[in-house]
N, C-alpha and C positions, 0 to 999 in steps of 0.2 A: 538436526533439531530432537531433543528430549521425549518430545510432543508433538506427537502427528499431528499438522494441520487439521482439519472440517473443516473450515473454509478459506475462499479467498477472495477478497476484493480489489479488480481490476480495473484501472482508470487509464486510456488510450485518447491520448487527444494529437491537435494539431499544435504545433508555439504558434501565437501571435508576437507579441509585444511584450515582455513580461518586467515588469515596473516596481520597485521600492515595495510597493503596497502588494503587489503577488507573492514575494520575494518571503516579505514580516509574514503573511497569513499561510504560505503554504511553509514555511517552515515550523510556524506555532501548530499548526495542526500536525503535524508530521510528529514535532517532542509529545503532543500531549496523548495522539497515536498508541507510542512506543511507552505510555504508560499506562493502558490500561491491561487488564488483568487479561488474559488471555489473546495479547498480541504476540507473537513466536515471531514476528522479523519482514523482513520488507527487501525489496531488489527493483532496480530502474534499469529501463533500456532504455536510449536512444535511436535513432535510424535518423543517417547524414543525409542517405537516399532521399525516404520519403519524409524527414523533417516531423516522423510522430514519436512522441515519448508515451513510454508505460511505466506505472505507478502498479507494483502490485504487493499486495498486504497480506501475510498469512496471519489465522485466526484461530483459536481453540474452539472458540464455540459460536453459535451464533448474535447471543448477548451481545460479548465483546464487540464484533461487529457494529451491532444496532450501537453503540457507545458511541462511536465515529460518526456514525451517519448521522446520530439525532447531538453532533456537536456542535456551538453555535456559533463560532469559529467557520466549522464545516459549512454550514447553512448560507452564513454572511458570504462564502467561497464563489455558494452555485449562484447564487446572485448577481456575481459581479464576473462568472466566467466568460463571457463574451466579449468585455474587455482586454482580456490576456490569452484566450483558446478560440479554434477555433473550431472542427465540427470534433467532437469527441465518441464514446463508447464506452460504458461502466459493463465489468460479467463481473457477478455476483456467482463463485462454483462451490460447489460441494466438494472435496477434496476423498477423492475412494483407494489413492495409493501414492506414495512417494518410493523412487526408486534409486537408488545409486548414491552418490554424496550428497544426504538430505543439507548440505550448512552451501554449497557450491551456489554461488551466488545471492546469497543471504546479507544484506547490514544489519544491523543494530537489533541483533539480539538479544532478547532480556539475559541477565545471568542466569546459568545455567546450564542454558541453550549451547555449550558449544560442546558437548559430546558429539564423536561418528557414530549413527547408529542407523544403518539402514533398518525402514519400515515398509509393510507392504501390504 
């Protein structure tokens, strides 16, 4: 990342039955989030042992994160989460430092975010 992230939003959840509606809504949220000025990249993790899945989004500022939270499609997904997901946890964190390869694991970085630069 050439711009050090200031915030992360992490969504950790148990997967139940994911239908076409879930995938359509999830894909729309992700595409729209990637278009928000201040979106810096994302990563996702799945633990086969526990069945838990995690989505982490990196943000340049709190206003960008708030655009995701206020998105109409995001509100629809929140209202229907119990159809697709079990327990969940959301973590909003302020980033103090990033060490090592700042791109490791990141997907869908905005244009110009391909430089290798460590920040701390």
